[in-house]
Each structure stands twice: as C-alpha cells, then as structure tokens.
KOLPAFI-583610 format. One record per residue (C-alpha): residue number from 1; x, y, z. Coordinates in nm, 3 decimals. Layout:
// KOLPAFI-583610
sedo vexro NUM&px X&py Y&pz Z
...
This chain:
// KOLPAFI-583610
sedo vexro 1&px -0.057&py 0.976&pz 2.957
sedo vexro 2&px 0.143&py 0.657&pz 2.934
sedo vexro 3&px -0.005&py 0.557&pz 2.601
sedo vexro 4&px 0.193&py 0.424&pz 2.301
sedo vexro 5&px -0.031&py 0.614&pz 2.056
sedo vexro 6&px 0.120&py 0.893&pz 1.854
sedo vexro 7&px 0.022&py 1.250&pz 1.945
sedo vexro 8&px -0.216&py 1.293&pz 1.659
sedo vexro 9&px -0.423&py 0.995&pz 1.782
sedo vexro 10&px -0.428&py 1.124&pz 2.138
sedo vexro 11&px -0.593&py 1.461&pz 2.051
sedo vexro 12&px -0.963&py 1.458&pz 2.118
sedo vexro 13&px -1.152&py 1.480&pz 1.793
sedo vexro 14&px -0.859&py 1.376&pz 1.580
sedo vexro 15&px -0.700&py 1.610&pz 1.321
sedo vexro 16&px -0.895&py 1.934&pz 1.263
sedo vexro 17&px -1.112&py 1.931&pz 0.959
sedo vexro 18&px -1.097&py 1.555&pz 0.907
sedo vexro 19&px -1.402&py 1.344&pz 0.840
sedo vexro 20&px -1.311&py 1.117&pz 1.127
sedo vexro 21&px -1.329&py 1.401&pz 1.381
sedo vexro 22&px -1.482&py 1.275&pz 1.705
sedo vexro 23&px -1.423&py 0.910&pz 1.620
sedo vexro 24&px -1.143&py 0.669&pz 1.726
sedo vexro 25&px -1.011&py 0.471&pz 1.438
sedo vexro 26&px -0.845&py 0.130&pz 1.451
sedo vexro 27&px -0.513&py 0.097&pz 1.270
sedo vexro 28&px -0.686&py -0.091&pz 0.991
sedo vexro 29&px -0.948&py 0.185&pz 0.950
sedo vexro 30&px -0.676&py 0.448&pz 0.965
sedo vexro 31&px -0.488&py 0.265&pz 0.683
sedo vexro 32&px -0.806&py 0.256&pz 0.473
sedo vexro 33&px -0.875&py 0.629&pz 0.531
sedo vexro 34&px -0.514&py 0.711&pz 0.443
sedo vexro 35&px -0.530&py 0.502&pz 0.126
sedo vexro 36&px -0.846&py 0.694&pz 0.014
sedo vexro 37&px -0.686&py 1.027&pz 0.101
sedo vexro 38&px -0.338&py 0.968&pz -0.047
sedo vexro 39&px -0.425&py 0.743&pz -0.339
sedo vexro 40&px -0.146&py 0.505&pz -0.228
sedo vexro 41&px -0.163&py 0.155&pz -0.074
sedo vexro 42&px -0.140&py 0.190&pz 0.303
sedo vexro 43&px -0.068&py -0.064&pz 0.572
sedo vexro 44&px -0.047&py -0.054&pz 0.955
sedo vexro 45&px 0.190&py -0.166&pz 1.219
sedo vexro 46&px 0.194&py -0.545&pz 1.272
sedo vexro 47&px 0.139&py -0.638&pz 0.907
sedo vexro 48&px 0.403&py -0.833&pz 0.716
sedo vexro 49&px 0.498&py -0.585&pz 0.441
sedo vexro 50&px 0.851&py -0.602&pz 0.292
sedo vexro 51&px 0.943&py -0.294&pz 0.083
sedo vexro 52&px 0.978&py 0.086&pz 0.093
sedo vexro 53&px 0.717&py 0.254&pz 0.309
sedo vexro 54&px 0.676&py 0.599&pz 0.456
sedo vexro 55&px 0.492&py 0.713&pz 0.775
sedo vexro 56&px 0.175&py 0.894&pz 0.677
sedo vexro 57&px 0.221&py 1.145&pz 0.962
sedo vexro 58&px 0.588&py 1.255&pz 0.941
sedo vexro 59&px 0.704&py 1.100&pz 0.607
sedo vexro 60&px 0.980&py 0.900&pz 0.782
sedo vexro 61&px 1.089&py 0.627&pz 0.527
sedo vexro 62&px 1.211&py 0.279&pz 0.595
sedo vexro 63&px 1.300&py -0.021&pz 0.381
sedo vexro 64&px 1.101&py -0.277&pz 0.578
sedo vexro 65&px 1.190&py -0.650&pz 0.572
sedo vexro 66&px 0.925&py -0.797&pz 0.793
sedo vexro 67&px 0.649&py -0.684&pz 1.029
sedo vexro 68&px 0.578&py -0.310&pz 1.018
sedo vexro 69&px 0.674&py -0.125&pz 1.340
sedo vexro 70&px 0.524&py 0.189&pz 1.482
sedo vexro 71&px 0.707&py 0.490&pz 1.338
sedo vexro 72&px 1.031&py 0.546&pz 1.530
sedo vexro 73&px 1.004&py 0.924&pz 1.488
sedo vexro 74&px 0.641&py 1.000&pz 1.578
sedo vexro 75&px 0.477&py 0.671&pz 1.682
sedo vexro 76&px 0.224&py 0.663&pz 1.391
sedo vexro 77&px 0.090&py 0.314&pz 1.309
sedo vexro 78&px -0.003&py 0.372&pz 0.945
sedo vexro 79&px 0.245&py 0.348&pz 0.655
sedo vexro 80&px 0.210&py 0.440&pz 0.282
sedo vexro 81&px 0.361&py 0.214&pz 0.015
sedo vexro 82&px 0.637&py 0.394&pz -0.179
sedo vexro 83&px 0.822&py 0.105&pz -0.359
sedo vexro 84&px 0.824&py 0.082&pz -0.732
sedo vexro 85&px 0.711&py -0.281&pz -0.721
sedo vexro 86&px 0.333&py -0.341&pz -0.685
sedo vexro 87&px 0.224&py -0.345&pz -0.322
sedo vexro 88&px 0.158&py -0.677&pz -0.156
sedo vexro 89&px -0.202&py -0.790&pz -0.150
sedo vexro 90&px -0.291&py -0.814&pz 0.223
sedo vexro 91&px -0.638&py -0.906&pz 0.329
sedo vexro 92&px -0.853&py -0.598&pz 0.378
sedo vexro 93&px -0.577&py -0.347&pz 0.303
sedo vexro 94&px -0.366&py -0.269&pz 0.004
sedo vexro 95&px -0.467&py -0.102&pz -0.319
sedo vexro 96&px -0.683&py 0.202&pz -0.286
sedo vexro 97&px -1.031&py 0.158&pz -0.447
sedo vexro 98&px -0.941&py 0.345&pz -0.771
sedo vexro 99&px -0.638&py 0.126&pz -0.840
sedo vexro 100&px -0.830&py -0.190&pz -0.744
sedo vexro 101&px -1.109&py -0.104&pz -0.990
sedo vexro 102&px -0.855&py -0.038&pz -1.267
sedo vexro 103&px -0.680&py -0.370&pz -1.196
sedo vexro 104&px -1.017&py -0.548&pz -1.201
sedo vexro 105&px -1.107&py -0.388&pz -1.534
sedo vexro 106&px -0.782&py -0.501&pz -1.704
sedo vexro 107&px -0.845&py -0.699&pz -2.023
sedo vexro 108&px -0.798&py -1.077&pz -2.006
sedo vexro 109&px -0.468&py -1.210&pz -2.139
sedo vexro 110&px -0.472&py -1.274&pz -2.511
sedo vexro 111&px -0.456&py -1.626&pz -2.646
sedo vexro 112&px -0.125&py -1.740&pz -2.793
sedo vexro 113&px -0.111&py -1.807&pz -3.167
sedo vexro 114&px -0.030&py -2.167&pz -3.264
sedo vexro 115&px 0.333&py -2.240&pz -3.351
sedo vexro 116&px 0.405&py -2.334&pz -3.714
sedo vexro 117&px 0.724&py -2.537&pz -3.784
sedo vexro 118&px 0.874&py -2.509&pz -4.132
sedo vexro 119&px 1.143&py -2.738&pz -4.267
sedo vexro 120&px 1.429&py -2.628&pz -4.494
sedo vexro 121&px 1.446&py -2.268&pz -4.384
sedo vexro 122&px 1.784&py -2.099&pz -4.407
sedo vexro 123&px 1.877&py -1.849&pz -4.134
sedo vexro 124&px 2.199&py -1.746&pz -4.318
sedo vexro 125&px 2.187&py -1.401&pz -4.489
sedo vexro 126&px 2.180&py -1.424&pz -4.867
C-alpha cells in the first residue's frame, strides 16, 4: 500500500463496532474521539507534548520530550496522557470534556485574610 498509516486506519470502515465506521478521521479528530472513549487527555503526532504518553492502539509507552512521533510499534498517530502532572493545554485537544467541565466549575480562590502585626510577643516557651 505504501502508506504511513497504521493498519487500523487502513481498514475500510475503521474498527468494527465503532461510531466512526465508514468515516476517515484526521489525527485531531482521532485524538478527540479517543479522549471521549478513554476519559484521558489525548494528543496526536506532531504536537509538542513533553511527558509520559501511551499509544492508544498498542499501549506502547514513551517519555516524550518534544514533538510526538508516530508510534514506533504500530504506527498509530494518537497518544493518551499517562503522566501524573496535569496534561498540557494544547489548542483544541487536551482535557476530555468531563474533566474540562470539572476544572471550569472549580470555586474561585479564597481571598487572603489581612495580616495583623503585634508587638512584644514572646515566642519562647514559658
């Protein structure tokens, strides 16, 4: 075939039973679909994403330092975020909708109480 696409993207109709059957997805759309399905932040090859990621097709894990490559094992272009740190916020991709809604609903930071200075206070135990 001569294509650089992974085998699961070359099959006509996509993966059996998937909603995207019969459609061809771009890497960005594939990352969004994977984020919905897995509940994890997902990114695609070509994005600058430093951290621990895993291939969504074969679970091959890498500690990435720069631009995401295609998976060296299977050729998949979509990666799931596995690092313990929060995923980077990249335009159009990142947190799945449930996590994004929870982050948006977080309460605003509390105001700090004023500092009171007292003179002649002993810090030595009595």
